[in-house]
N, C-alpha and C positions, 0 to 999 in steps of 0.2 A: 504494500500500500504506500501511497505517496506521503511526502513530508508536508507539513502544514506550517503556515505562519500564524503566530499567536500574538494578539495585541490586547493589552490591559487598558480598559477605558475607565475614566473617572466616573464614580457613581452619580455625581450631580451634573456634570457637563459633557460627558462622553469624550473628553479630550484624551489623547493618547498619553499614557504614563510609561509604557514599556512595550516594545515590539521585538519579538525573537522568533527565530526558526525553531521548530519543534519536530523532533524525530520520533519520539515515543508518545503516543496519544491513543485515547479511546473515547469516541463520541457516542453517547447513548441518548436517544430520544424515546422516552417511554412515559406516556401520559397517565398510565394507571399507577406505576410504581414510582414515578418521578426519580429515576435512577441517576446516579452521579456520572458526570463526564470527567475524564482525567487527562492532564497534560503534564509532561515532565520536561523541564527546561534545564539546559546546561548553564550552571552559574547559581550564585546565591542572591536571591532577590527578595525584597520586602513586598509581599503581596497582601493587599488589604481585603479582608472579608467584606462582601457587599458590593465591591466594584464589579463592573461588567467585563466579560472576556469574549473576544472575537477570534474565531478561527477561520482561516480560508486556505484553499489550496494555492500552490505556487503558480499554477497554470491551469488553463481550461475553465470549466464551469466552477462557480463558487470561488473565484479567485481575484476578481478585479472590479473596479468601478466602471460603469458604462458612461457614455457621453452625456447622460442626463444627471450625473452625480448620484447614481443609485448603485447599491450592491446587495446581492442576495448572499448572505453569509452561509458558510458550511455549518457554523455553530455560533450562536450568540446567546450567552446566558449570564448567570449571576455566580460569583465566586462564593463558595461555601466555606472553604478552608484551604490552607497550604501547609506544606511540610518542607523542612530542610534548611530554612534560613538560620535558625538558632544553632543548629548543629554544624553549620558550615561544611556540608557534605559535598559541595560542588554541584549539586542539583537541587532544583526546586520543584516539588510536586504540587500541582494545583487541582483541587476538586471543585467542580462547578455543577450548576443545575440549569435546566431550562427556565425561562422567565416565569413560568407558573409558580416557581418558588417564591416570587415576590408576594404572593397571596398567603404564604404559609403562616405568617404571624398576625394575620388580620382576622378578627372575629366580627360578626354582624348579627343583628337580630332577625333570624329567619322566620317568616310568616307564611301563611297559606298564599300561594301565588300560582296563577294560571294565565295563559295568554297565547297569542298566535306567533310569537317570535322570541324563542329562547336566547338567540344571539343578542338581541337588543336588551333583554333582561340581564344577561351576564355583563354586558357592556355597562349598563347603568350601575350595577353593583361595584364593578372595578373602578369606575370613574368616581363614585361617591366615597367608598371606603378606603381605596388605595390612593387615587390620584388627587382627590380633593382634600381629604384629611391628612394625607402624608406627602403632599406635593413638595414640601421643602426637602424631602429626602430622595427625590427621584429626578432623573433627567427628562428632557422633552420626549414624551411618548404619545403617539397617536394610535387610535383603535378603529379599525374598519370592520363594521358588522353588516356590510351590504350583502345581498343575496336573499334568496327566498326564505322567509321566516318559517321556523319549525314550531308547531304547537307544543306547549309544555304544561306541566302540572307539578306542583310541589306542595305537600301537606304534612308539616311536622305534627307530632302527636300532641304537643302542648305549646302552641305558639304564643308569643314570640320566643324562639329558642336560640340561645347563643350558639353560633355555628361557625366553624372555621371556613373561611372563604375558599381556600385551596381545595379542601375536601368537597365543598359544595360544587366547585367547578369540575372536579374529577367525576362527581356523581352525574353532572350534566353530560359529560363526555361518555360515561358508561351507558346512559339511557338514550342519548340522541346523537352521539358521534360528533359533537360540536366541541372544538378546542380553541384555546387562546394561544397563539404562537407568533413567533417573529416572522414578519413579511420581508422586510428589507431595511437597510440603513440608507438614509437620504441626506446628502449634504445641502444645507440651505444656502440661500444667497449670501447670508452673513458669514458663511464658512462653518457654522456650527452643525453638529450632527443631530438628526432626528431619528429616533427609533420607531419605525412603523410596524405595528402589529395588526393582527386580524383575528376575529372570532368567526369561525366558519364551520360548515359541514362541507368538506371537499366534494366537488362534482366528479362524475365519472365512476368507473369501476375497473379494478385490476383483476386479472384471471391467472391462476396458476394451476399446474398439474404436476403430480409427483412422478410422471413418466418422462420428465425432462432430465436428461442425464447430468447436466451440470448444476442442478438444484440438489443441495447436499444437506445431510444431518436433519432429516425430517423427524419431528416429534409431534404427536397428536394425542391430546387428552380430551376425553368426552365424558360429560355427565348427562344422561338422558333427561328429557323433559319430564316434569312431574315427580322427579326423585325427591325434591325438597320443596317446602313452601306451599302456598295456596294455589289451588287450581280452579277455584270457583269464586266469582265476585258478585256481590249484590250492591247495586247502586240505589240508595234509599234517600228520599227527600228529607231535607232538614226539618220540614214541618211535621214529620212523624211524631205522634204523641202516644201511640198505643203499640206496644211491641207485638201484640197479637194480630194487629191489622196495620202493618207498615205500609207507607206509601212507596210502593216499589216502582222505580223508574226504568231499570234495566238489569239484566244479569248476563254475565259472560263466563266462558269456560276456556281453560288452557288445554288445548288438545295435545295428544301424545306426540305430535310432530312439532310442537312448539308454537303453533299458530293460536291466535286469540280470536274467538268468535262467540256468537250467541247460540252455537249448535252444541247441545248437550252430548250428542252422539260422538263428538270429536274426541271425547275422553273414553277410550276403549280399553285402557289398561285396568288392572285389578285394584289400582290404588283408590282408596276411598276419597270422597270429596273433602277438601279442606276449604272452608268458606271464609271469605274476608268481606267486610262491609265498608263501603265508602259512603259517607254522609255528604250529600250533594245539595248545595245552596242554589236554588233555581233563580234567586233574585240578585245574585252577585254579578258584578261587571266582568266582562271578558270571560264568560263561562266556557270551560272546556267542553268539547263534545264527549258523549259517553264513550266513544271509541278511544279518545285520548286518555280518559280516566282508566279504562281497562288496560291499555298498554302500559301505563305508568304503574298500576297496582299489581299486575300479574307478571310483568316482565322479569322480575327477580327469580321467578320459578321456571323460566323458559329454558329452552335447550341451550346449554352452555358448552363451550369448548375453548381450548387454547392450542393453537397450532404455531409451530415455529420451524423455520428452515433457513438455509443460507443460499444466497445467489451470488454469482460472480459480479464484481464491481462493473465490469465491462459487458454485462449481459445485454443482448439486443432485445430481450423480452421485456425487461423492466429497468429503467434508468433511475439513478439516484434522485433526479429531479421529479420523478413520478411519485415518490414516496411522500404522502401527506397524511399525517395522523388523522384517523377517522374516515379515510376514504373507503368506500364499499369495495368488497372483494368477493370473488367466488373461487373457492379452492376445491379442486378435485383430487381426492386421495383414495386410491384403491377402489375406484368406481363409486365412491361415496361423494356426494356434493355437499359442501359446507358454505352457505352464505355467511359472510363474516365482514369484519372491518380490520384495518391495520391499527394496532394499538401501540406498536413500538418498533424501532429498528436501531441497529448499532453498527459501527464500523471502526476499524482501528489500524494502527501502523503495523500490526503483526499479521494481518491477513489481507488477501485480495478478494475476500468475500464480505458481503453485507448480510448481517443476521436480521431476519424479519420475524415479527411476532404478531399473531392475529388472535382475536377473540370475539365471539358472538356477544357483543357488549350488553350487559345487563346492570341493574342497580346493585348487584353484588357479584363478585367473582370468586368468592370463597369456595364454591362448589367445584371450581376447576381443580383446586388443589386435591380434592378428594376424588377426582375423576379417574377414568380408566384409560390407560395408555393403549393406543391402537397399534 
């Protein structure tokens, strides 16, 4: 794998504090685990936690500014820690995170919330609780949430509930495939840098098959639908006053194949029904549809999997620039088809392969750990 150039950018101004060539590195983008990225620099340097770090290739894509003063970085994140300066070892190891980590120390009062655009909802939370309240601790950042809005629903058990904003954003990703990521760096007319970010559900679909010879190290874990959690939902009007005569608005079932519908016969397994109740306020503004409620409430029990494999960096089937967290994917493994999304990928100086990770994203992924290896 190629050498990268690493630049340390000031936390408040994005001005360059240090720029070095880096031979040993590992970049990890993982929206579910928020994994660390690592760089090892030759020399003893004073690295400040919280500063930004930019990595780019020395040539080709992800390497240079275009004629409009814009650059798409290979990696741009937040420094979490460093090692080596105090020991004077001759090397400095830097550990960093994607920008999602900026939300890690932020709590907000989560309430019942529904609407037709989860991207705009997350944007509003980031602007208020991160950029407005903590503006003095951040550089210039823009957020683009353009694109077709995705309906959403969130209902905490006892609102308002103190909630970590990063965990809330990860939950949005698990349920809707929507992520907050770096788009590009832009040099403004005054010479200062602007960090442009986006909140999006990527367009398009990637397709992979395990009969491609240069796709390596396949691992497939599967947990069947209905193995855990609720598979029956009752949507009941908030005006209900008699438990023996509830005002029933709709009911949904989680089928054996992971689909959610109003068809009771879709549950053909021997598992008993586990019923969950959603109290629906018919007078609220921006009411979600019953279908949206069902997807939100039953998705945690739906068909779960975690699939990983490696592809060559120079693959003609999938380029590095095609990899966008949350993009829809179809994976064919031993004649079995898995609708999925890309949840993470990594690349390093030690390998000419890119490691990909996929998961049928739900509001919980704990069942994957207990799943069955194919």
